[in-house]
C-alpha positions as CSV (number, residue, x, y, z in Angstrom):
1,M,73.8,-195.1,43.0
2,K,72.2,-191.9,43.4
3,R,71.1,-192.6,46.9
4,M,74.6,-193.5,47.9
5,M,76.1,-190.3,46.4
6,T,73.3,-188.3,48.1
7,A,73.9,-190.0,51.5
8,A,77.9,-189.4,50.9
9,I,77.2,-185.8,50.4
10,L,74.9,-185.4,53.4
11,V,77.4,-187.0,55.6
12,A,80.3,-185.0,54.3
13,F,78.2,-181.7,54.8
14,M,77.2,-182.5,58.4
15,A,80.4,-184.2,59.6
16,P,82.0,-180.9,60.7
17,M,79.0,-179.6,62.6
18,G,78.3,-183.0,64.2
19,A,81.6,-184.4,64.9
20,Q,82.1,-183.1,68.2
21,V,78.6,-184.5,69.4
22,A,79.3,-187.8,67.8
23,L,82.5,-188.2,69.6
24,A,81.4,-186.9,72.8
25,G,81.2,-189.3,75.8
26,P,78.4,-189.7,78.3
27,I,79.5,-187.1,80.7
28,E,80.3,-184.4,78.0
29,R,76.9,-185.1,76.4
30,A,75.2,-184.9,79.9
31,C,77.2,-181.6,80.7
32,M,76.3,-179.9,77.3
33,S,72.5,-180.6,77.8
34,S,72.7,-179.2,81.4
35,P,71.0,-175.7,81.8
36,R,73.9,-174.3,83.6
37,K,75.4,-171.3,82.0
38,A,79.0,-172.3,82.5
39,A,78.3,-175.6,80.5
40,G,80.4,-175.2,77.2
41,W,82.3,-177.4,74.8
42,Q,85.7,-176.7,76.4
43,L,84.5,-177.2,80.3
44,C,82.5,-180.3,79.3
45,G,85.1,-181.6,77.0
46,C,87.7,-181.2,80.0
47,I,85.4,-182.9,82.4
48,Q,85.0,-185.8,79.9
49,R,88.8,-186.1,79.5
50,V,89.0,-186.5,83.3
51,A,86.2,-188.9,83.4
52,D,88.0,-191.0,80.5
53,Q,91.0,-191.1,83.1
54,T,89.3,-192.1,86.2
55,L,85.9,-193.7,85.4
56,T,84.7,-196.7,83.4
57,R,82.3,-196.3,80.7
58,S,79.7,-198.0,83.1
59,D,80.7,-195.5,85.8
60,Q,80.3,-192.7,83.1
61,R,76.9,-193.7,82.2
62,M,75.8,-193.7,85.8
63,A,77.4,-190.4,86.5
64,A,75.9,-188.7,83.4
65,K,72.5,-189.4,84.9
66,F,73.3,-187.1,87.9
67,F,73.1,-184.1,85.6
68,S,69.3,-184.6,85.2
69,D,68.5,-186.2,88.3
70,P,70.6,-185.0,91.0
71,H,68.7,-186.8,93.6
72,H,69.9,-190.1,92.1
73,A,73.4,-189.0,93.1
74,Q,72.3,-188.7,96.8
75,E,70.7,-192.2,96.6
76,I,73.8,-193.7,95.2
77,R,75.9,-192.0,97.8
78,Q,73.7,-193.3,100.8
79,S,73.3,-196.7,99.3
80,D,74.3,-199.9,101.3
81,N,75.1,-201.5,98.1
82,S,78.9,-202.4,98.0
83,R,79.1,-201.6,94.1
84,H,77.5,-198.2,94.7
85,E,79.9,-197.5,97.5
86,A,83.0,-198.4,95.4
87,F,81.4,-196.2,92.5
88,W,81.1,-193.3,94.9
89,L,84.7,-193.5,95.8
90,R,85.8,-193.4,92.1
91,Y,83.2,-190.6,91.7
92,K,84.7,-188.6,94.4
93,D,88.2,-189.1,92.9
94,F,86.7,-187.9,89.5
95,G,85.2,-184.9,91.0
96,A,88.3,-183.7,92.7
97,N,90.4,-184.3,89.5
98,A,88.0,-182.4,87.4
99,A,87.8,-179.5,89.7
100,A,91.5,-179.3,90.0
101,S,91.9,-179.8,85.9
102,C,89.0,-177.9,84.6
103,N,88.7,-174.9,86.7
């Protein structure tokens, strides 16, 4: 019983601090971990909202990798794989929408 009470107090104390991180999607988390100075909760949250509207969760996980490995984006863009080609079309649409919405 004492353990449950301690855990509940800890969760209640930490919830306001970690709520944004816990609810962040893969794009938002990758954006926030980016070393770019412009990265912030407002911009990264906006980009995540656009991603939620235009990309599947699988697409988002793939796109999130581009933040830490930009060369991977180039590999996907130049791939002859039909899944990569379809993803890249969706990703371009996402990028254009994010640029228009989050600037």
